[in-house]
N, C-alpha and C positions, 0 to 999 in steps of 0.2 A: 584634303585631307589625309593622303600618305606626308603633309609636309607634320601637320600635328599630331598623325601616332607617332615621328622622331623622334617630333621636339617630347612626350610626353616616354618618351623613352629613355631620354636623354637625363631628362627630372627623378625617374625613376632610379636611374642608374649612380646619378648622381647623389641621391638621398643611399642610397645601397652601400656606395662605398664609402661616405660619410660616419655610418650607425657603424661598418667594419672595423673602420680606423678608430673611433671611440672603446671598438672589444678589442682593442691589441691591450694589452697585459704592460702594465707599465716595469720594464728593467731590475727596480728597485723589489720588486716582488718574484724575482726570479729564481729558485734555487740558490744559495749563496754556490759558489766555484771552491772546489776545494782549497786552496787555499786561506776560504778563509774560518778551514776550521771543520771537526765532523760531525755528520746530522745524523742525528742516532734516535730512537724514538726508544724511551729505555721509561717504565713507570719508575718514579720514586717509591726507594720504599716506606710503607709507614710509619716506621719509630722512627726515619728522619724525619716526617712531616709534621713527630708530632712532639720534637725535640721544645723544652722550651727554652724563649728567648728573651731580652727585654730591651724593650729600645730608647731610647734618650728623654720619654717623656716618663721613665722609670713601669711602661705601661708591659704588662705580659704579652706574648703571644708567640705564634710559631708559623712554620708556612702554612699549613690548614684554615691560616689569617686569613691566607692572600688565595686561595680557592678560585676560582673561575677569572682568574688575574693573571697575566702573561706578567712572568718576575725573572728576571738577571740578578742573579749573586756570585758578585767574586770579594773576595777574601784580603781586608787591611788588617792594621794596627795602629793607633794614635801617634802613637809616638817615633812611628816611622820616619827619618827623612828623604829618602830619594822616588822610591816605587809606590806608595797608597796614596800620597797625594795624586799623585797623578792618577791614578783610577778615580781617583771621585772628583778631577777634574773630565774627565771626559765625560763620566755618567753626569755632570753638573752639565752640563753639554748637549747632550745627548737629552738628559729631562727638557732640555727645552727647546728642544726640536719635537720631542713629544708632546708637550702639552699643547704647542701651538700646533698642531695636526687637531687636537681635545681630544687625544689621545690616553691623556693621562689616568682617567676614572678607568682604562681596561689594563692597564700598565705599573707596576711597578719595580727600581732599581735598589737593589739593597747590597748593602757594605757591611759584613760580617766579623766583627772583633775574632783575632785569632789569639789577642792578647786580653781574656777579661780579670786577670791580676791588675793591668789598672786602664781600663777600656769601662769604666762607669758608667751608669746612663748623665749623670753629671759633666764628664769629660768629651763624654759622644755629642752634648747637647753642647757646646763648645766650640771645639769640633765641627757641628754643622755650625755652625755662628762664622767661625774664623771662615770655614771656604764659600761662606753665601751657598749653599746647599738648601733646594725647596723640599719641603716634608714630603715630595713625594716620591726622593731617597733616602729611605731607609736607612737609617746608621744603629745596631743590632748589636746585644753580647750576652754573656753567659753570665752561667756556674763554669769553672776552669771543669767540670764533670761532662755537663750537660758540652761545651764548645769543641770540646777534644771529639766525642761522638761524632759533635755533626759534621766537621773536618772531616774525621779519621771516613765519616760514610760520603765524602765527595771526593777521596785522595787525594786534599791537598797534603803536603807536607811541612812540619815547622820543625824548627830547633833553636833555642836560646846558645849567643856564642856572647862570650867573651872579649872586649876590642883587644886587644895586644900590639903594641907600634911596629910597624911590618905586615900587619894582616889584612887582607882586604877590605875589613870593616875595621877600621881605624877610625875612619872619618864621623863613627855614630858614637865617638865619645862629648857628647854636645849636651847646651842645657835643655832642658828639659821643655816646653813652647808653653806646657800649664802647672807646672809644677815650680819651673824656675831649677830647678836642680836637675845637676851632674847625673847625665847617665852613659855609660859603660858597658852598655847590652844591646846585642840585636839580634832579631828573629829574624832568623832566615828560612825561607818558605817559596812553597811553589806557587804559582798562578795561573787563574785561570777563569774566564767565565761562563757560570754555567747559565743555559737558558732554557727555562721549566714555563708551560702551556699552561690553557685555562686549566686543564683534564687533568696537572699534575702529572704531566709526563716530561722529563729532559729531550728537547726536541736537538739541543745544539751544546756542540762540548768546543769552546773555543782558548786555545791553551795561546800563550807568549806573554811581554808585558809590557804594558800602559805606553806608549809613544802618542805625545801632545804636541807634537810638530806642527799644528794644521789646525790648529787649534789658539786661542788668547788662554791663559794662565792668567789667574788672577793674582793681587798686592799677595791678598792671606794665603794662600799658596806656595808663592815664590817664599813666606817668611819661613814655611815650615821643613823647606829644602834646602840640603845643601852647596858648596859652593860647587862640585865639581856636576850638579845635577842641573842647579842650573843655569847654568853656562849651557850646557848643552840642550836646553831646551828644543830648540826648532834645528836637532839635526835630527832624522827620520830613524828610528830601533830595526831593526833586522824583523824582520815575522810579529814586530807588535802590532798590538792590536788600538783602534783608534777611536774613538766617537762616531765617526762613519758607520764602523763597521757596527759598532751596537743596534745602529738603528737599519741597518743592511738587512743582517737579519732580524732584526722585531719586524720588519716589515717584509718579509719572508712568511713569517709563522702568523702572522696576520693577516697578513692580502691586501694590506694597507699598504702604500707608498707613505716614507717617511723621510723627510733628505733633514741635514747641514744645514742651516741658513748666515 
């Protein structure tokens, strides 16, 4: 009888250990370390949520259109030949990971223009095709007034510079991929990732430049880049953000592990 009781005890102990093991949180959903950025809990202002935007299908929407979904926002402009295509590349890889765990109905990634003068819906549609972005990566533009209000609200600085010989942005004099015309201006801007929860709170801010050293950059993206950037794609960017950082922070917000595969 004693042996039987011991056997039952061992079976129950085994089941308890298994249950406890299954309850162990996945480290991917734990609070991000400080080097990932700043955890916040700020209400997004009503006026920011209502600013009119236009997507690459010429449809009108705003941030309220995404209420109930977790969204990630970052600035781009489609004539950029260095940073912006890399941000889009990281979003493309992050979206593939999101889709793999069937969370694409709960998460949207937003690339929002800082150059509405050039970035028409038609141009954004061509940009999507060239970079092979799915529909769950949203490309958005708007009027000058609305885009300025939007990015001022998020604290993203912008400045248009003219390329001059010997200047830092001299490489910006290149043929535009969409029009074929030469361009000698560059928009210098600050960068950041804004993570907004389904209840429209800014939950996380990640500053820094995109780092694509650990992902495969597709041909369409490379065709948009200047030679200097193309030759340094495999080099890590100090303090830069990767596609894996995007899904790491989303994993924490949704308490569901998402991994780059």
